[in-house]
N, C-alpha and C positions, 0 to 999 in steps of 0.2 A: 601478286595476290589479287584476285577479283573481288569486287565489292558490289553489294546490293544497295541501291538507293531506297531507303525506307522512310516514308512520310508518315509521321505520327499526327493524328487528329483527335482532339478531345474537346468537349464542351463543358464549361463551368464558369460560374460567376465568381469574381474576386473582389476584394476590398482595395482601397487605394494603395498603390505600390506593391501589391501582392502579385505573384506570378504562378504559373503552372509549369512544372518541369517533369521530365521523365528520367528514371535511372533504372539500370538493369544489370544482368549478369556479365555482359561483355565489356571490354575496355572502352569501346566507343560510347557506351551508355554510363560510364563512370564506375563500373564494378560495384554497384549497389551503394556507392557513397553519395549522399546528397550534395556534398561539396563539389563533386565532379559531374553532377547531373547535367543533362542537356535542357536548357531553358527554352520553352516553346514561345512562339511569337503570337500575340493576340491579333484578332481580326474580326471580320463580320460587322454588321451594323451596330450591334450592341456591345461588341468587344468580348463576347463570351466564347468565341471560337478560337482555339489555340492549336497551332500546327508548327511542324519543323521537319525538315528532311535531314537524315543522318546516314552516313556511309558506314555500313557494317559488313565485315567479311562474309563472302557468299558461302553457302553450304553449311552454315552453323545454326544451331538452335539456341535461342536466348529467352530469358524471362525478364519481365520488366513491370514497373509500377509507376503510377503518377502521384505527384504530391503538390500541394499548395504551400506557398511560403514566401520568404524574402531571400534574395541573394545580395549579400553585402560585399561590395568591392573594398579591398584593402587600400589604405592610403600609403602603404609602404611598398616600394617596388620589390617584386619577387615573392611576395607573400600571397598564397592562394586565397580565393574568395571564401567567405563563410556563408553557409546556408542555414536558414531558420525554417523548420518544418512546422507549419500550422496544422495541416491535415494531410494524411496520406492513406492510400488504399491498403487495407489490411486483410484482404482475402487470404484464406489459408493457402491457396494455390495462386501464384501471380499470373499475369497475362503471359501468353506464349507467342514466340515469333520464330518462324522458319524461313531463312533467307535462301530459298532455292531458286528464286527468279531474280532478274536484273533490277526490276523496279517493283516496289510493293507500297500500296497505300493502305494504312491501318486506320479506319474510322472507328474509334472505340466508343463513340457515343458520349454519354454523360459521365463526368468525373465521379468516381466512387462506385460505379455499377459495372459488374462483370458477370456475364451469364445471368442477367436479370436479377442479380443479388447485390444490394448495397452493403458495403462494409468499409467504413471510414473511421479512423481514430485520430486523436490529437497526437502531435509530435512530441519532441523532447527538448530540453533546454540545451543550448549550445553556447552562445555568448550573451543571451538575454537572461533577465531575471524575472521570476514570477512573484508577484505580490498578491496575496489573498486577504481580503477584508470581509468580515462576516458580522452581520447584525442578527441576533437571535434572542429569544426570550428563554433564559435558563433560570437561575435563581432570582435574577432581577430583569426587568424589561430593558431592552436595548436603548430606548429613548425615555427619559424622565423629564417631564415638563413642570417647571416651578411657577411660571407666570400664570396668575389666576385667570387671565383672559382666555388662555388657550388650554386650560385644564381638561376640558371635555372635548377638545377638537380632535378630529381624525386627520392624520398627516400622510402626505406622499413624499417620497424621498428620491432624489436624483444625485448621482455622483458625476462630477466633472473633473477632468484631468488637464493640468497645465504644467509646462516646464517653467522653471524660474532660474534666473541668473544671479549669482551672488556678486556683490560689488567688487570690481577689480578683476573679475574672471575674464580670461582672454583665451580664445581657442588656440592662438599661436603659442601661448605659454603652456597650455595643457592639451596637447594634441591627443586625439584618440586613434586607436589602431584601425577601427572600422568605421565606415560611414554608418550613420544611425538609421535604424528601422523606425517605422511609425509605431508609437505606443498604442497597444490594442487593449480594449476593455470588453470583457464578457460578463454577463449577469446570469446568475443561477438562482432560481426560486424553488425552494425545497419545502414541501409540506407533507402531511400524512396522505394527501391525495395524489402525490406524484412529484415529478421533477421537471422543471422547464429551464431551457437554456436560451438566452437571448444575446444578440450582438449589438443591440441598440436599445435605447430607453425612450419612453414617451416624453413629450415636452415637459411634463411635470413629474416624471418618475413613476415609481411603483408604490402602491399603498403599503403602509406598515401594518402588518397583522400579527397578533400574538402567536398564532399557530404556524407561522411561516418564517423560514430562515431565508435571508437574502445574502448572497455571496457575490462579491465583485472580484474577478480574476483579471489581473493586469500583467501584461508582458511588456517589458521596457528595457532599453539599453542604458537608461539613466536611473537606476533604482534609488539613488540618493539625491535626485534633482527633480522631484515631482511635487506639485501642490495638488492635494486631493481635497476637493471641496464638496461637502454634502449640502445640498440645497433642500430646504423644507418648504412644502406647500400645504396650506390648509385646504382640505377638500371642499368645505362648505362655504368658503369665503369667495364671493363673486367680485368684490371691489379690489382694486389695486392697493396694496399696503403703502407703496411709495409711488407718487406720480411719475410716469415714465417707465415703470416696470413693464417688461415684455409680457409677463404672465400674471394672471390674477391669483391671489392667494399666496404669493411668495412672501414668507414671513421671516426667514432667517437662514443663516449658514453656520456650518461648523467646518473648520479648516484643519487639515492634517498635513504636515510636511513629511515626506518620506525620509528625509535625513534624520528624523527622530529615531528611526529604527537603528541606524548605525550608531548614533550617539548613545543610545541606551545599551548597546553591546549585546542585544538579544534579537534573534530572528523570529521569535514568537512571543506573544503576550497579549495584553489588553491595554488599550489607551482610552482615557475618558476625555472627551472634547466638549467645551462649552458651546452652546447654540446661541449665537449672537443675533439679536433682533434686527430686522431690516430697516426699521425707521428710527428706533430709539438708541440703537447700539448697546442695549442692555441685554443681559443674559436671560434667555427664555427657559433654559434647562440644560441638560447634558445628554450626550450620546456615548454609549459604550461600544467600542469597536474591537473585536478580536482580530488579530493579524498574524500572518506567518509570511516570512520572506524565504523563497526557495531559490537557491543559486545553482548553477550548473556544476557538475563534477569535472574538475580539471583533468586534462589529458585523458579523457574517456570519450570515445567516439562510437556512436551507434550507426548501424546501417539498416537497409531495408530488405535484406535477403530473406528474412522469415518473420512471421507474425504469429504469436500464440495467444491472441486475444480476440474477443468479439465474435467468435463463431461457435461457441459451445451450444450444443443442443439442449433444449429444456428437458428435464426429467424429474421424476418424483423424488422425494426425500429418501435418503439412505437410512437403514436401520443399523445402529451401532450398539453392540453389546457392551454395556458399561461394566468394567471389571469382569467381563465374561457374560454370565447370565444375570448380572445385577448384584447390587450390594447386599451383603448379609448383615450389615450393622445398622439397618434402618427399621422403622416400625413395620413396614410391609416388605420384609426381607425375603429373599429366595431360599429354597431348601438346599441348594448346592452352595458350598462355601465359595466365596468370591476369590478371583485370582488363582484358580486351580485349573489343571488340565481338564477336569470334568466340567468346570464352569464354561470354559471356552468352547469345548465340544458341544455342550448344550446350546450355547448361543448360535453356533453354526447350524445345528439341526433345526433351530427355530427360524432360520432364514436370515440371520444377521449378515450384512454385507461387510462389516468391519467389527473387530473387537478392540476395546480400549483397555489399556493397562499401564502400570507404572513399573519402572525398572530401577533397581539399586545395584551397586557393586558390594559384594560381600567383602569380608576382611581379606580374603585371598583372591580378590578381584574376579569373582565369577558373577556375571550379570544374572540377577534373580528378580522374579516378578513378585511385587508386594506394594501396597499402597502407602502405608504410613512410614515415617522415619524411624519409629520405634515399635516394639511389640511387647506383649506381656507374656512371661513364661513362668512356669511352676517348677520348683526344684524337686517335686515329687515324681516318681516313676509313673508311667501311663497306667499300670495295673493297680496303683494305689487308690483306694476309694475313700480315703479319709479326707479331712478338711484341707483346703488348698490355700497357699499364700502366693500371691502374684508379684513379679518383679518386672519393672519396665526397663528394657534394654535396647540400645540403638542397633538397628540392623547391620550397620557398617562395622560393628565391633565383633561380629560373629562370622566364622568361616562358613562355606557352603555346607560342609558335612555337619557342622554343629546346627545349622538351621534345619537340616533334614530330621534331626533328632528331637526337635522341640515339641513340647506339649503346649500348644499355642492358644492364646486368647487375645482378643482385640483390646486396645487401650481402654475402651469404654467399659470393659469388664471390671476395672478397678473401682468403678463408682457403684457397683452393686455387690451384694453379699453372696449371692448364689452364683458361683462360677461354673458349676458342674455342667449346665446345659450347653454353655459355649465351648466346653472342652471335650465332651464325649461324643459329639456327632461324627460319624463316619471316620472313626479313629484309624482303621487299619487298611482302608482302600487307597492304593498308591495314587490314583488319579485325583483323589479328593484331598491330598495333603498340600499344605501351604508351601510357599517358597520354591516353586518349580524354576528351573533355570530357563533363561531366554532361549537357549538351544532346544530344550524340550518342547517349548511352546511352538517354535518354528516347525518341529517335526510332527507335532500332534494335530495342529489345526489344519483343516482341509485347505487345499490350494486356492479355492475360489474365495476365500475369506481374507480380507486385508487387515492391516494393523494400524491402530492409532496409538502411538507410544509416547509417554512422557518420561523424561529422564529425571530422576530424583537425586539430590545430593544434599549433604548437611551444610547449611549456610553459616551456622553460628559457631565457627571455629575461632574462639576468642580465648586468649590467655587470661590468667588472673589479673594481670596488670592492665587489662583492657585493650591490649595491642593485638592486631590481627596476626594470626599464625599462618605464615605464607606457605611453607614447604608442603604440609600435608594436602592443602587445597590444590596447589599447583600440580603435585604428583598425581592426585586423583583425576584431575582434568586431562592430564596427558595419557593416563592409562585407559580412561573410559572409551575414547574412540577406538583404540586398538582392540579392546576386548569386544566391543560391539561388532567390529568388522570380522573378527575371528569367529564370532557366533553366527555371522551371516553365511558361513559355509554350509549351513544346514538348510538354506533356501533351496526350493525347486524352481523351475521355470514359471510355475503358476504364481509364485510369490514375488515376481519381479516388481510389481507395484509397491509392495510392502518394503522391499529392499531399497528402492529409490527413496521411499519416505524415511527410512531409517538413516540413510546417508544424509538426507536433507536436515534431519534433526541434529545429527552429529555435527554438521557444518555450523549450524546456528549455535549449538552448545559450545563447540570448540572455540568459535570466534568470541563468544561471550566470556569464556574462561580467560582468554588472553587479555580482554578488556579488564576483567577483575584483577588479573595479575598486575597490570600496570597501575591500576588504581591503588592497590595495596602497596606497591613499591613507592608510589608518590606519597602516600600517607606516611 
């Protein structure tokens, strides 16, 4: 087999220990796996030029992407290396390569740019852990100062990271599988004016402002072996608090050990830390820190063959018809009854891109469109003009044919004395009748209109003894997806988007049902 010598060249700045690598669709480029990627070699006067020559079978077409990250060599023989992706190129269409010649030099310019368009995204967790710390003003300010001297002071805050070793700890006694990556820190400043991301901090940190959230994002191989120190600086203080301090205004620190998260047994929560004075070692106040620890999913590997983010075009907001042409149970209600075929057709004629509605299963397992869990019915016949008495009935306890015969009123009608107006409107027009089936909606709504569907079910299936009633709930969860899929046979090609949306909702719904099932079994 003949090979083409392909030289990849790309430019990009990297942090300490970080590399740039290339992976692609052919085996020589790792078959899109970052773990099998080809690591480029840095060069140039400033170390920002990365290049490498690779032998690729001649006469083939390949796609490829660049990424920045770390490659960790295993300490165990025979174990492949592990790659940590910090940033990778996420263009919808990757770079292309045609090996028709014996030697090819690909100078791809700046990392992240392809066809003059920049598209770069963050990577995913593999063997590293992400710790997020957030300071923000919610119900209480993040920093509360009790020392009278600093009550009116404005502070700046800086986070420093250090590893610590417990007494008696020995690397030989506690070997690690991988050589460790450098712990990285990213700072995000979030306010009503926008979002800023920084990979470094000023010498005295960033100012604490009530209308700003400050978030620290830490990637580390040692999630339980970090000392996180918040350093507080007073903005208006020009003299050093303690002789020999490097910076003026350094007034105190608050220390958080990452092992606290593991000891608490929670990966998310709030911790309150005392702020210890720099000179007196007395408490100046406290700082509230929201935290979340995000760990990688075991035995789950991502690749770079496709990206479905960061390239959506801007567009105007979509108009969605709520329950069709709008609710009929509000002060400014529409003239067409909600959740009827007529209502959905009216929304489509008015230019709605989607219609929103709720779906129940009737007693005989027919998906029907209705909002509330219950409805009010009258025992009188439709032609009876005498006084009415309403009864509230769960939708799930009536068959589809029974629902079609109902003289219907909304539950709110029980709170008023005159029910006639809510019952007599559009009595005999088929498209204005309540409880259309899901299949009827699929057939009646124009193909260019999408669906936003919420699945409803009765949550309070409790016996008199207060114990959960498992079997009806489980059976309805298993029946619901099958009935939805059978109803989807009424879709046309134009309703493909809606069909995918339905399947997505079913997936979430079905997964949730299994979780509920096991919760009930456990109880």
